C-alpha positions in Angstrom: -26.0 9.6 20.7 -27.1 11.9 17.9 -25.2 9.8 15.2 -27.0 6.6 16.4 -30.4 8.4 16.1 -29.6 9.6 12.6 -28.5 6.1 11.7 -31.8 4.6 13.0 -33.9 7.2 11.3 -32.0 6.6 8.0 -32.5 2.8 8.4 -36.2 3.3 9.0 -36.5 5.7 6.1 -34.9 3.0 3.8 -37.5 0.4 5.0 -40.3 2.9 4.4 -38.9 3.9 1.0 -38.6 0.3 -0.2 -42.1 -0.5 1.0 -43.6 2.5 -0.8 -41.8 1.5 -4.0 -43.7 -1.8 -3.9 -46.9 -0.4 -2.4 -47.6 3.3 -3.4 -50.3 5.6 -2.0 -50.3 4.4 1.6 -51.3 6.2 4.7 -48.9 6.5 7.6 -51.0 4.1 9.6 -50.8 1.5 6.8 -47.0 2.0 6.6 -46.7 1.5 10.3 -48.7 -1.7 10.3 -47.0 -3.1 7.2 -43.4 -2.3 8.1 -43.7 -2.9 11.8 -42.4 0.5 13.0 -43.9 2.8 15.7 -45.9 5.8 14.7 -43.0 8.0 15.8 -40.5 6.0 13.7 -42.7 6.3 10.6 -43.2 10.0 11.1 -39.4 10.5 11.4 -38.8 8.3 8.3 -41.4 10.2 6.3 -39.8 13.5 7.4 -36.4 12.2 6.3 -37.7 11.2 2.9 -39.6 14.4 2.5 -36.4 16.4 3.2 -34.6 14.4 0.6 -37.4 15.1 -1.9 -38.0 11.4 -2.3 -41.6 11.5 -1.1 -44.9 12.8 -2.4 -48.1 13.2 -0.4 -51.6 13.3 -1.8 -54.7 14.3 0.3 -57.5 11.6 0.1 -60.3 13.1 2.1 -58.9 13.5 5.6 -56.0 11.1 5.0 -52.6 11.7 3.4 -51.3 9.0 1.1 -47.6 8.8 0.6 -45.7 7.5 -2.5 -42.2 7.7 -3.8 -41.6 10.9 -5.7 
């Protein structure tokens, strides 16, 4: 079961990564709406990308905007 979860998170991370390549500086909410993932799936994908050092985050007021590092 753990391997399947890792595969799913990796797949979602790939979708989020590709979307951020085309559309930098998005909030997690915008990513969720654009890519069609749940909030939890987006959070997991962002964590995956951050751990691989493929993500940068910039504070914009109260929001965080994510881009490809």
